[in-house]
C-alpha positions in Angstrom: 100.2 126.7 148.2 103.3 126.2 146.0 106.7 125.7 147.5 108.5 128.9 148.7 111.3 127.4 150.8 115.0 128.1 150.4 117.7 125.5 149.8 121.3 124.9 150.7 123.6 122.8 148.5 123.3 120.0 151.1 119.6 119.8 150.2 120.3 118.8 146.6 121.2 115.7 144.7 122.0 115.3 141.0 120.7 112.3 139.1 121.2 111.5 135.4 119.2 109.0 133.3 118.0 108.0 129.9 121.4 107.9 128.1 121.3 107.8 124.3 124.3 106.7 122.1 125.9 105.2 125.2 125.8 101.5 126.2 123.5 101.0 129.2 125.9 98.6 130.8 128.7 101.3 130.7 126.3 103.9 132.2 125.3 101.5 135.0 128.9 100.7 135.7 129.7 104.3 136.4 126.5 105.6 138.0 124.7 102.5 139.2 121.0 101.8 138.7 119.9 105.0 140.3 122.1 107.3 138.2 123.1 109.4 141.2 126.2 111.5 140.5 128.2 111.5 143.7 130.6 114.1 145.1 128.9 117.0 143.3 130.3 120.3 144.5 128.3 122.7 142.4 125.6 122.7 139.7 124.6 125.8 137.8 121.7 126.2 135.4 121.1 129.1 133.0 118.1 129.8 130.8 118.4 132.7 128.5 115.7 134.0 126.2 116.8 136.2 123.3 114.6 139.4 123.4 114.6 141.6 120.3 113.5 145.2 120.5 111.9 147.1 117.6 112.7 150.8 117.5 110.9 153.4 115.5 112.7 156.4 114.0 112.6 159.2 116.5 111.8 157.1 119.6 114.3 156.2 122.4 112.2 153.3 123.8 111.3 150.2 121.9 107.8 150.1 120.3 107.7 146.3 120.6 109.6 143.5 122.2 109.7 140.0 120.6 110.9 136.8 122.2 113.5 134.9 120.2 115.5 131.7 120.7 115.8 130.0 124.1 119.2 128.8 125.3 119.7 126.4 128.2 123.2 125.8 129.6 125.0 125.1 132.8 127.9 123.4 134.5 128.6 120.6 137.0 131.6 120.5 139.4 132.6 117.2 140.9 135.3 116.3 143.4 135.9 112.7 142.2 137.4 111.9 138.8 136.9 108.4 137.5 136.3 109.0 133.9 132.5 108.7 134.1 131.7 112.3 133.3 134.3 112.5 130.6 132.8 109.3 129.1 129.4 111.0 129.0 130.9 113.8 127.0 132.9 112.0 124.3 131.3 108.5 124.4 133.2 105.9 122.4 136.2 108.2 121.9 137.2 107.7 125.5 138.1 104.1 124.7 139.3 104.2 121.1 141.3 106.7 119.0 139.1 106.3 115.9 135.5 105.2 116.0 132.7 105.0 113.4 130.7 108.2 113.5 130.8 110.9 116.1 128.0 110.2 118.5 128.0 112.3 121.6 125.8 110.8 124.3 122.8 112.8 125.6 120.8 112.2 128.7 118.3 113.7 131.2 119.4 115.4 134.4 117.4 115.8 137.6 118.3 118.3 140.3 116.4 117.2 143.3 115.9 119.7 146.1 114.5 118.5 149.4 115.0 120.3 152.7 112.1 119.0 154.5 112.2 116.9 157.7 111.6 114.0 157.2 113.0 113.7 153.7 110.5 113.1 151.0 107.6 115.1 152.5 105.7 117.6 150.5 107.6 120.7 149.7 110.4 119.4 147.5 111.3 120.7 144.0 112.7 118.8 141.1 114.3 120.6 138.1 114.3 118.3 135.1 116.8 119.1 132.3 116.2 117.1 129.0 118.6 116.5 126.1 121.8 117.3 128.0 125.1 117.1 126.1 128.4 118.1 127.7 130.5 120.4 125.6 133.6 121.1 127.8 135.5 119.2 130.4 138.1 120.7 132.7 140.2 119.3 135.6 141.6 121.6 138.2 144.3 120.6 140.7 144.8 123.6 143.1 147.7 123.8 145.5 145.6 123.8 148.7 142.2 122.4 147.9 140.4 119.4 146.5 140.9 118.4 142.8 137.7 119.1 140.9 136.4 118.3 137.4 134.1 120.8 135.8 131.9 120.2 132.8 129.7 122.6 131.0 126.6 121.5 129.1 123.8 122.6 126.8 120.3 121.2 126.9 117.2 121.2 124.8 114.4 121.7 127.5 113.9 122.3 131.2 111.0 121.9 133.5 110.4 122.5 137.2 108.1 120.3 139.4 107.1 121.9 142.7 105.2 119.7 145.1 102.5 121.6 147.0 103.0 122.4 150.7 100.0 121.5 152.8 
C-alpha cells in the first residue's frame, strides 16, 4: 500500500545537492557534506500545466482539451541569513562586481518527509526537484518576529518517491 499519511512542517527536511556552476568547496562551506539547509521555516512547491481548450462555433463547452507547457516553481523561507542562499542565486557575483560570463548556479533539491516512529521506517516520502535555479531573494525584518530570507525558484523537473507502508 502506498503512503497515505499526513505531515507537519516538523516532519520535513530540505537538502540541496549537485551544484553546477558553483565551486564544490564553497557549497560545502555553507551547507556541509550533507547539503542540509538549516532553519527552514517554509517550503512551497507549485506544478502548473497549461491546459488549452478548443471551442467549436456554437458550443459553450470545449470539444477538446490539450496539455501544454509544464511550469515548476516554489519558494523557500529561512530564518538564518549567512549569504549561502544568496550565493546559490547569483554565484560569483556575490564576491565580485564584474565576473566573466553570467553563470547562475543550479542544483537539485530534496524535500524529505518522515513522520514515522522510529525515524526512517517505511512510510516516508521524498520530493525530488531537479534543475533548481533561484530567481528572487528577499529579506524581511518585521517589528515583532524573526528575520526571514525568502527565495523563489524555478525548476526543470520534479518527482515523488513514496516508500510503501507494510
